[in-house]
N, C-alpha and C positions, 0 to 999 in steps of 0.2 A: 845577727847583731850581738855585739858583746856589751856587757853591762858597764864597762869602764869607758865606753865611747861617748862622745857628745854629738848631738845632731842639730843641724841648723833648722830654722823655722820651716822652710820648704820640705826638708827631709822628714821632720817630725809630722808635719801635716799629711804627707804622703802615707806614712805608717798608719796614722789615725784614720785616713780616708776623708779628709776635708781639704779645702783649699788653703793655700798659704795666707791669703787675706783673712779667712775665717780664723786661722790660728793667731794672726796678729790681733784680731779683735778679742780673742780669748785672753791674750796677754794684757791688752789694755784694760779689760774688765776684771782682771785678777783671777780668771778661771783657769789659766795656764801660767805656770811659774817657771821660767827658764832659770837654769843654774847660774848663768852669767852672761854678760854681754861683752863681746870683743869688737871694738869699733861699732859698727851699726848692726852686727850680727848677734842675734840671741842664740844661745846654745842650751839644749835640753838633754837631760839624762834619759836613759831608757825607762827608768822608774817613773819619771814625770810623764813621759809619753804614754805609758801604760795607764797611769792614773787618769789622764785626760781621756784616753780611749774608753776606759771603763765607765766614765760618766758621760760619754758622747750622747747616749740616749736621753740624758737629762738636759742637754743643751737645747734651749728654746730657739726655734727658728721661725721667721715669718712664713706663713703659708704662701705658696705661689699664687699669683693672680690667675683667675680663671681665664682660659684661652678663648678667644673669639668674642669677648665682651669688652666694651670700651671701659677704660678707667674713668673715675670722676673727673680727672684732669682733661680727658679727651672730650667730655661732654660740655665743657665750659665754652662759652662764646665770647668773642670780643664785643665790647660796647659799640665799636665802629663797624662791625660786620653786618651785612644785610640779613634780615630775618626772613 
């Protein structure tokens, strides 16, 4: 990677090790700052990619739901369903 190159959102996400959707969420919340937008494409510098990568451990994520256990939504019953 050269420092004068620009990277698209999917390319930046791949370098960081996150999904492109996660990267877009970081943009929306101000935790990732692209250098510019051309059309609908955000562009990142290598410096910004490194900054986001270095704070990756600080990005809070929702813990995964335990497997094999129903979620609260699954345990709800319809008022019309037989009990």
